[in-house]
N, C-alpha and C positions, 0 to 999 in steps of 0.2 A: 362641882367645882365652879367658882365664880368666873364669869366671863371677863374679858379684858376691860370693858367699860366699867364694870362694878369694882374691879381692883383699883383702877385709876381714880374712880370717884372716892373710894375709901381712903386712898392715899392722900388726896388733896383735901378731903374733909379733916383728916388728922393734921395736915399742914396748916389749914385755916384756923384750927383750934390751938395751933402752936404746940402740939404734942409731937415733937420730932422723934421721940422714942417709938411711939406708935407708928408714925410714918415710916420709920426705918424697917419695921416689920413687914411692910409691903414690898420691900426691895430684896432681890436675890443678892447673896453676898458678892457674886461676881458681876453684878449689874454694871453696865458701862453707860456713862452719861456723856453725850457729845454736846458741849456748849459752844457758845459763840467765841469765847476766849480760851477755853481749855477743855480737854477731854479727861474725865475722871475714870480710872480703870476699875474701881470697885465701889460698892455702896457706901462704905465708911468714909472714903475720901469725898464722895459727892455730898453726903448728908452733912458733913462737917462744914463745907463751903456754903451749902444751902441754908444751914442754921445761921451762919454769919450774915447772909443776905437777908434772912427773915427779920433780923434785928432792926432793919430800917424800913421794912414793909409795914405800911399802915392800913392797906386794904388789898385784898386779893379776891376779885370778883369773877367767878367762872361764868363765861358767856355761853359756852357750848362744850359739850363732851360727847364724843361719838365713839362707839365701840363696834368692831366687826371682827369676829373670829379672835385671833390672838393679837390684833392690833387695836389701839385706841388713840384718839387725838383729843386734845383739850385746847381751848382758846380762852384766855383769861386776861383781865385788865389788872395790872399790878401798880399800885401807887406806893411810892417810896418817899422818904424824908431825907434830911441831911445825912451824909454829904452828897446824896444824889436825889434832889427833889424832882420827881418826874412821874408821869403817868404813862405806862408802857403796855402795849398789847403784846402778849406772849403766846406763841403757838408751840405746842410740843406733840411729838409722835412717840408713842410708847409701844413696846412689844412685851407681851406677858406670856410666861410659861409656868405651868403648875402653880398658878395663883400668885406668882411673884413677877414684879417688873424686872426684866432682864436687860432692857436697852431703852434709852430715851434720847431723843434728838430735839434740841430747843432752837427756836428762831425768834428773834426780836430785834428792835432797834437798839443796838448796844452803845451808841455814842454817849449817852449820859453816864454809863457804867464803866467806860474804858479806864478811867483813872483808878477805879477800885481793883481791877483785875490785871492791869498792865503795870509791871514793875517800873519804878522811876528810872529814867535814863542815867546811867553812870557816865556822865560827861567826861570826867577826868580820865577814866579808863579808855573811853572812845578817842579822846584827844591823844593819848599815848599811842594807841593803835594806829591812828592816822599819821602821827609823826614818825612811827617806826617804818611806814612805807618809804619815807624819804631816807631813812637810815639804810634801808635795803638798796634804794636807788644809788646812794653815794658809794656803798660798798661794791655794788655790781659795776658801777661806772669805772672805779679805780682798778678793779680786777679784770675788766674787759669781758665780763659775763653778760652779754646782751640778752640771753634768755632769762636770767634771773631778774634783770632790770625790767624787762617787758612783763614779767609775771605779776607785777603789782597793778597792772591795768586790767580792767574788765575786758572780756573777750571782744566786745563791740566798742571799746574805748577809743578815744582819739587823743592825739598830741600834736601841737604846733610848736616845734622846737625854736629856740632863738635864732637859728640860722635861716629859718623860713620853711615853708611847706606845711602840709597837713597830712598826717598819717592815720588811717582808720583801721582798727582791728589789731589784735595783739600780734599777729604774724607780720603785718606791715610795720608795726612799731619796732619789733625785734630786728627786722631787716634794716631799718634805718639806724638803730642803735649800733649795729655792727660797723657802719660807715664812720662812726665817731671814734672808734678805737685808736686811730693814729694820733688823736689829740692828747692822749694820756701819756705822761712821762713818769719815770720812776719817782720823781719828786712831787707829782701832782697830789693835790688835796681837794676835797669837796665837802663843804660845810653848809648845812641848812640852819636858818635862824629866823627870828622875828615872825613866828607863826601868828596868824590871826584866823581863828576858826569860828565859823557861825553855823550852828545846826539848823538847817531848813526844816528838817523833820528828824525823827529818831534814827533814820537810816540814810540820810543825805546831809552832807556838810559842804559848805563853801569855804575854801581855804586859800589864803595867799601867804607867801613866805619869801625869804631871800635865800638865794644860793650863791655862795662865794667859791669860785674856782681859783685855784692857785697853781702856778707852774704848768699851764696847759699850752699845747702847741696849736697855733692858729693855722688857717689855710695857707698862709705864706711861709710856713715852716718855722717862724719865730715863736719862742716861748714867752708867753705873757705872765708877768708875776702875779697879777690879780685880775680876774674877770668877774664882775658882779652881774647876777642874773635875777630878774624878778619873775616869780612863778605863781601862777594862779590855777587852781584846779578844783574840780568837784569830786568829792569822795562819796562812795556809796557802799552800803553794807549788803553783801550778797552771801546768803547761807552762813551768816554769822561772822563773816570776815570782811574787813574794809578793803576796798579797791579804788583805784583812780578811774573815774569814768571819762572825764575830759580835762585836758591840761593845756594851758597856753603859757609860754615862757618868752621873755624878752631880755635882751642885753640892756643893762642899765647904762644911761649916759651920765657923765659928770658935767657940772657947769662949765660951759665953754668947750665941752668935748664933742 
């Protein structure tokens, strides 16, 4: 039976000849490939993506291949053309069983390839998700649900409300929100508008918007017909969900007010 180094050499000889059918024969059906951007759970899924990558590879130069027992490692220089013109050093560790590659782990500088393997950001969907945070805020404010209102913040988030002060952490934020309950009347309304959202990265957004409060009770007990508030916050995506990380809000002043 071939040793791990010979199996890996045969595999990459086939790849360099662009005979992907032959290369597939060196892989166990349940082979797992752990890449920089994605893990492929079987040989067919991996070879399909690798075949796509090879369509832009112009040179694959094996620098070193080392085999020991059931393990083998390869170091190679890969040159690619558009849409990713780059020369990249790739290192891979492979495990071989019964003459077939059963596992591979790849490491390389993935920055030039990120656009190929990272889905484009659905900005419209993310904007809707961020706006829905404030829909939840308004609903919870009017219903007096301080826990729901605080739940849209990150655990270590902060808020500086328009009345002043700074509250850190979801527990402290919820505690503060409970003190605001007396300001809400049966006629109260809360409306967010004029969103301006800028994505700093795929998972971080800088947002400012307007909050209009109607028929809310002030500290003096009087009900104000309209209270305009300016809101600025940083939204972050955590485990697939958008949350508020830090928020600062200020009462708007009118000319001469």
